[in-house]
ChimeraX commands (.cxc) that place a marker at each C-alpha (Angstrom):
marker #1 position -5.56,-15.37,-3.34 radius 0.5
marker #1 position -3.85,-16.44,-0.13 radius 0.5
marker #1 position -3.77,-19.98,1.24 radius 0.5
marker #1 position -4.32,-23.52,-0.05 radius 0.5
marker #1 position -6.06,-23.78,-3.41 radius 0.5
marker #1 position -6.22,-26.01,-6.47 radius 0.5
marker #1 position -5.15,-24.35,-9.73 radius 0.5
marker #1 position -5.76,-25.67,-13.25 radius 0.5
marker #1 position -2.75,-25.14,-15.49 radius 0.5
marker #1 position -2.90,-25.35,-19.29 radius 0.5
marker #1 position 0.02,-26.43,-21.45 radius 0.5
marker #1 position 0.43,-25.81,-25.17 radius 0.5
marker #1 position -2.35,-24.89,-27.54 radius 0.5
marker #1 position -3.35,-21.44,-28.76 radius 0.5
marker #1 position -4.77,-18.44,-26.90 radius 0.5
marker #1 position -8.20,-20.15,-26.79 radius 0.5
marker #1 position -6.61,-23.29,-25.25 radius 0.5
marker #1 position -7.39,-25.23,-28.46 radius 0.5
marker #1 position -5.18,-28.32,-28.54 radius 0.5
marker #1 position -3.94,-27.73,-25.01 radius 0.5
marker #1 position -3.68,-30.19,-22.15 radius 0.5
marker #1 position -4.56,-29.34,-18.57 radius 0.5
marker #1 position -3.66,-30.63,-15.14 radius 0.5
marker #1 position -4.81,-29.68,-11.66 radius 0.5
marker #1 position -2.19,-28.79,-9.07 radius 0.5
marker #1 position -2.79,-28.08,-5.40 radius 0.5
marker #1 position -0.38,-25.66,-3.75 radius 0.5
marker #1 position -0.23,-22.88,-1.18 radius 0.5
marker #1 position 0.35,-19.24,-2.04 radius 0.5
marker #1 position 1.79,-17.16,0.81 radius 0.5
marker #1 position 1.63,-13.45,0.09 radius 0.5
marker #1 position 2.91,-10.84,2.52 radius 0.5
marker #1 position 0.26,-9.10,4.58 radius 0.5
marker #1 position 0.29,-5.80,6.45 radius 0.5
marker #1 position 1.40,-6.46,10.02 radius 0.5
marker #1 position 1.50,-2.91,11.47 radius 0.5
marker #1 position 5.08,-2.81,12.81 radius 0.5
marker #1 position 6.18,-0.18,15.35 radius 0.5
marker #1 position 9.56,0.64,13.77 radius 0.5
marker #1 position 8.65,1.46,10.14 radius 0.5
marker #1 position 5.95,2.00,7.55 radius 0.5
marker #1 position 5.78,-1.48,6.04 radius 0.5
marker #1 position 5.12,-1.28,2.29 radius 0.5
marker #1 position 3.77,-3.95,-0.05 radius 0.5
marker #1 position 4.15,-2.82,-3.67 radius 0.5
marker #1 position 1.85,-3.60,-6.61 radius 0.5
marker #1 position 1.82,-3.02,-10.33 radius 0.5
marker #1 position -0.93,-0.71,-11.57 radius 0.5
marker #1 position -3.10,-3.72,-12.44 radius 0.5
marker #1 position -2.81,-5.12,-8.89 radius 0.5
marker #1 position -0.05,-7.67,-9.50 radius 0.5
marker #1 position 2.12,-7.82,-6.37 radius 0.5
marker #1 position 5.72,-6.76,-6.96 radius 0.5
marker #1 position 7.10,-7.41,-3.47 radius 0.5
marker #1 position 7.58,-6.07,0.04 radius 0.5
marker #1 position 9.85,-3.09,0.68 radius 0.5
marker #1 position 11.53,-0.72,0.43 radius 0.5
marker #1 position 9.88,0.54,3.60 radius 0.5
marker #1 position 9.82,4.00,5.21 radius 0.5
marker #1 position 11.57,4.14,8.60 radius 0.5
marker #1 position 10.61,7.70,9.57 radius 0.5
marker #1 position 7.23,8.12,11.30 radius 0.5
marker #1 position 6.57,11.54,9.73 radius 0.5
marker #1 position 7.96,11.73,6.20 radius 0.5
marker #1 position 7.92,13.69,2.96 radius 0.5
marker #1 position 9.01,11.35,0.17 radius 0.5
marker #1 position 9.40,13.30,-3.06 radius 0.5
marker #1 position 10.43,10.84,-5.77 radius 0.5
marker #1 position 9.82,13.36,-8.55 radius 0.5
marker #1 position 10.25,11.54,-11.87 radius 0.5
marker #1 position 12.62,8.97,-10.33 radius 0.5
marker #1 position 12.08,5.31,-9.51 radius 0.5
marker #1 position 9.72,4.57,-6.61 radius 0.5
marker #1 position 10.52,0.84,-6.41 radius 0.5
marker #1 position 11.05,-2.22,-8.60 radius 0.5
marker #1 position 12.38,-0.15,-11.52 radius 0.5
marker #1 position 9.16,1.82,-11.85 radius 0.5
marker #1 position 8.52,5.55,-11.77 radius 0.5
marker #1 position 4.88,5.36,-12.93 radius 0.5
marker #1 position 1.99,2.89,-12.84 radius 0.5
marker #1 position 2.83,1.62,-9.33 radius 0.5
marker #1 position 1.05,1.52,-5.96 radius 0.5
marker #1 position 1.51,0.26,-2.42 radius 0.5
marker #1 position -0.26,-0.50,0.85 radius 0.5
marker #1 position 1.60,0.70,3.93 radius 0.5
marker #1 position 1.02,0.11,7.63 radius 0.5
marker #1 position 2.45,1.17,10.97 radius 0.5
marker #1 position 1.56,1.14,14.68 radius 0.5
marker #1 position 2.05,4.41,16.56 radius 0.5
marker #1 position 2.08,4.56,20.36 radius 0.5
marker #1 position 0.39,7.44,22.21 radius 0.5
marker #1 position 2.04,7.71,25.62 radius 0.5
marker #1 position 0.90,9.11,28.98 radius 0.5
marker #1 position -0.09,12.78,28.71 radius 0.5
marker #1 position -0.24,12.58,24.88 radius 0.5
marker #1 position -3.86,11.48,24.43 radius 0.5
marker #1 position -6.18,13.96,22.73 radius 0.5
marker #1 position -7.14,15.44,19.38 radius 0.5
marker #1 position -4.61,14.97,16.58 radius 0.5
marker #1 position -4.60,16.50,13.11 radius 0.5
marker #1 position -2.97,14.26,10.51 radius 0.5
marker #1 position -2.05,15.73,7.13 radius 0.5
marker #1 position -1.55,13.46,4.13 radius 0.5
marker #1 position 0.02,14.89,0.97 radius 0.5
marker #1 position -0.03,12.90,-2.27 radius 0.5
marker #1 position 0.34,12.82,-6.05 radius 0.5
marker #1 position -1.66,10.93,-7.47 radius 0.5
marker #1 position -4.09,9.13,-5.11 radius 0.5
marker #1 position -4.12,8.11,-1.44 radius 0.5
marker #1 position -6.26,6.78,1.39 radius 0.5
marker #1 position -5.68,6.95,5.15 radius 0.5
marker #1 position -7.11,4.59,7.77 radius 0.5
marker #1 position -6.63,5.01,11.52 radius 0.5
marker #1 position -7.66,2.11,13.75 radius 0.5
marker #1 position -9.57,0.56,10.84 radius 0.5
marker #1 position -11.63,3.67,10.01 radius 0.5
marker #1 position -11.03,5.40,6.69 radius 0.5
marker #1 position -10.55,9.15,7.15 radius 0.5
marker #1 position -9.09,10.21,3.79 radius 0.5
marker #1 position -10.23,8.74,0.47 radius 0.5
marker #1 position -8.92,10.51,-2.64 radius 0.5
marker #1 position -8.22,7.71,-5.14 radius 0.5
marker #1 position -7.94,10.08,-8.11 radius 0.5
marker #1 position -5.26,11.25,-10.51 radius 0.5
marker #1 position -3.96,14.74,-9.86 radius 0.5
marker #1 position -1.03,16.91,-8.84 radius 0.5
marker #1 position 0.32,17.11,-5.31 radius 0.5
marker #1 position -2.35,18.12,-2.80 radius 0.5
marker #1 position -3.09,17.64,0.90 radius 0.5
marker #1 position -5.99,16.41,2.97 radius 0.5
marker #1 position -6.31,16.17,6.73 radius 0.5
marker #1 position -8.08,14.13,9.38 radius 0.5
marker #1 position -8.76,15.13,12.98 radius 0.5
marker #1 position -8.90,12.14,15.30 radius 0.5
marker #1 position -9.09,11.71,19.07 radius 0.5
marker #1 position -6.48,9.18,20.15 radius 0.5
marker #1 position -6.35,7.57,23.58 radius 0.5
marker #1 position -3.37,6.18,25.47 radius 0.5
marker #1 position -1.98,3.08,23.76 radius 0.5
marker #1 position -1.21,1.66,20.33 radius 0.5
marker #1 position -3.01,2.86,17.20 radius 0.5
marker #1 position -2.86,1.33,13.72 radius 0.5
marker #1 position -2.34,3.46,10.63 radius 0.5
marker #1 position -2.65,2.42,7.00 radius 0.5
marker #1 position -1.84,4.45,3.91 radius 0.5
marker #1 position -2.69,3.24,0.40 radius 0.5
marker #1 position -0.97,5.17,-2.37 radius 0.5
marker #1 position -0.72,5.06,-6.14 radius 0.5
marker #1 position 1.29,6.91,-8.78 radius 0.5
marker #1 position -0.17,7.11,-12.27 radius 0.5
marker #1 position 2.12,9.34,-14.37 radius 0.5
marker #1 position 4.33,12.37,-13.84 radius 0.5
marker #1 position 6.10,13.32,-10.60 radius 0.5
marker #1 position 5.42,11.24,-7.49 radius 0.5
marker #1 position 5.25,12.43,-3.87 radius 0.5
marker #1 position 3.78,11.23,-0.59 radius 0.5
marker #1 position 3.97,12.92,2.82 radius 0.5
marker #1 position 2.54,12.20,6.25 radius 0.5
marker link #1:1,2 radius 0.2
marker link #1:2,3 radius 0.2
marker link #1:3,4 radius 0.2
marker link #1:4,5 radius 0.2
marker link #1:5,6 radius 0.2
marker link #1:6,7 radius 0.2
marker link #1:7,8 radius 0.2
marker link #1:8,9 radius 0.2
marker link #1:9,10 radius 0.2
marker link #1:10,11 radius 0.2
marker link #1:11,12 radius 0.2
marker link #1:12,13 radius 0.2
marker link #1:13,14 radius 0.2
marker link #1:14,15 radius 0.2
marker link #1:15,16 radius 0.2
marker link #1:16,17 radius 0.2
marker link #1:17,18 radius 0.2
marker link #1:18,19 radius 0.2
marker link #1:19,20 radius 0.2
marker link #1:20,21 radius 0.2
marker link #1:21,22 radius 0.2
marker link #1:22,23 radius 0.2
marker link #1:23,24 radius 0.2
marker link #1:24,25 radius 0.2
marker link #1:25,26 radius 0.2
marker link #1:26,27 radius 0.2
marker link #1:27,28 radius 0.2
marker link #1:28,29 radius 0.2
marker link #1:29,30 radius 0.2
marker link #1:30,31 radius 0.2
marker link #1:31,32 radius 0.2
marker link #1:32,33 radius 0.2
marker link #1:33,34 radius 0.2
marker link #1:34,35 radius 0.2
marker link #1:35,36 radius 0.2
marker link #1:36,37 radius 0.2
marker link #1:37,38 radius 0.2
marker link #1:38,39 radius 0.2
marker link #1:39,40 radius 0.2
marker link #1:40,41 radius 0.2
marker link #1:41,42 radius 0.2
marker link #1:42,43 radius 0.2
marker link #1:43,44 radius 0.2
marker link #1:44,45 radius 0.2
marker link #1:45,46 radius 0.2
marker link #1:46,47 radius 0.2
marker link #1:47,48 radius 0.2
marker link #1:48,49 radius 0.2
marker link #1:49,50 radius 0.2
marker link #1:50,51 radius 0.2
marker link #1:51,52 radius 0.2
marker link #1:52,53 radius 0.2
marker link #1:53,54 radius 0.2
marker link #1:54,55 radius 0.2
marker link #1:55,56 radius 0.2
marker link #1:56,57 radius 0.2
marker link #1:57,58 radius 0.2
marker link #1:58,59 radius 0.2
marker link #1:59,60 radius 0.2
marker link #1:60,61 radius 0.2
marker link #1:61,62 radius 0.2
marker link #1:62,63 radius 0.2
marker link #1:63,64 radius 0.2
marker link #1:64,65 radius 0.2
marker link #1:65,66 radius 0.2
marker link #1:66,67 radius 0.2
marker link #1:67,68 radius 0.2
marker link #1:68,69 radius 0.2
marker link #1:69,70 radius 0.2
marker link #1:70,71 radius 0.2
marker link #1:71,72 radius 0.2
marker link #1:72,73 radius 0.2
marker link #1:73,74 radius 0.2
marker link #1:74,75 radius 0.2
marker link #1:75,76 radius 0.2
marker link #1:76,77 radius 0.2
marker link #1:77,78 radius 0.2
marker link #1:78,79 radius 0.2
marker link #1:79,80 radius 0.2
marker link #1:80,81 radius 0.2
marker link #1:81,82 radius 0.2
marker link #1:82,83 radius 0.2
marker link #1:83,84 radius 0.2
marker link #1:84,85 radius 0.2
marker link #1:85,86 radius 0.2
marker link #1:86,87 radius 0.2
marker link #1:87,88 radius 0.2
marker link #1:88,89 radius 0.2
marker link #1:89,90 radius 0.2
marker link #1:90,91 radius 0.2
marker link #1:91,92 radius 0.2
marker link #1:92,93 radius 0.2
marker link #1:93,94 radius 0.2
marker link #1:94,95 radius 0.2
marker link #1:95,96 radius 0.2
marker link #1:96,97 radius 0.2
marker link #1:97,98 radius 0.2
marker link #1:98,99 radius 0.2
marker link #1:99,100 radius 0.2
marker link #1:100,101 radius 0.2
marker link #1:101,102 radius 0.2
marker link #1:102,103 radius 0.2
marker link #1:103,104 radius 0.2
marker link #1:104,105 radius 0.2
marker link #1:105,106 radius 0.2
marker link #1:106,107 radius 0.2
marker link #1:107,108 radius 0.2
marker link #1:108,109 radius 0.2
marker link #1:109,110 radius 0.2
marker link #1:110,111 radius 0.2
marker link #1:111,112 radius 0.2
marker link #1:112,113 radius 0.2
marker link #1:113,114 radius 0.2
marker link #1:114,115 radius 0.2
marker link #1:115,116 radius 0.2
marker link #1:116,117 radius 0.2
marker link #1:117,118 radius 0.2
marker link #1:118,119 radius 0.2
marker link #1:119,120 radius 0.2
marker link #1:120,121 radius 0.2
marker link #1:121,122 radius 0.2
marker link #1:122,123 radius 0.2
marker link #1:123,124 radius 0.2
marker link #1:124,125 radius 0.2
marker link #1:125,126 radius 0.2
marker link #1:126,127 radius 0.2
marker link #1:127,128 radius 0.2
marker link #1:128,129 radius 0.2
marker link #1:129,130 radius 0.2
marker link #1:130,131 radius 0.2
marker link #1:131,132 radius 0.2
marker link #1:132,133 radius 0.2
marker link #1:133,134 radius 0.2
marker link #1:134,135 radius 0.2
marker link #1:135,136 radius 0.2
marker link #1:136,137 radius 0.2
marker link #1:137,138 radius 0.2
marker link #1:138,139 radius 0.2
marker link #1:139,140 radius 0.2
marker link #1:140,141 radius 0.2
marker link #1:141,142 radius 0.2
marker link #1:142,143 radius 0.2
marker link #1:143,144 radius 0.2
marker link #1:144,145 radius 0.2
marker link #1:145,146 radius 0.2
marker link #1:146,147 radius 0.2
marker link #1:147,148 radius 0.2
marker link #1:148,149 radius 0.2
marker link #1:149,150 radius 0.2
marker link #1:150,151 radius 0.2
marker link #1:151,152 radius 0.2
marker link #1:152,153 radius 0.2
marker link #1:153,154 radius 0.2
marker link #1:154,155 radius 0.2
marker link #1:155,156 radius 0.2
marker link #1:156,157 radius 0.2
marker link #1:157,158 radius 0.2
view
């Protein structure tokens, strides 16, 4: 949850809150959000259960092939981790037209361009590719990649 909210906190007692005391606290939670920068793929990392781990490391190269293998992706984790990533890409004069974007991934990934989802393969599996053909006009275009790694080697390319 993002923003101002009242939370009830329990102190003491057992796992059923028997014998515990509670108090209400009002505070603001400010979580990072995707802001579609022009100079990097911004990444917000999550544990496999959706608990946010933090922002960064990011990817600075527009077209990339990140092959982590069995190594750490981020936050000391090589498995059971995911992220949301965003970037703005500018299409200049004379560059408008049909583009073919290829996304490679192990395990699951999704690709959005200008808010429309083009690739949706949120499934475990070895490295594979999917593509989207999109007409892009002159100007800025927003891209979002969601990715998760379950177990085994990890890789993501765009």
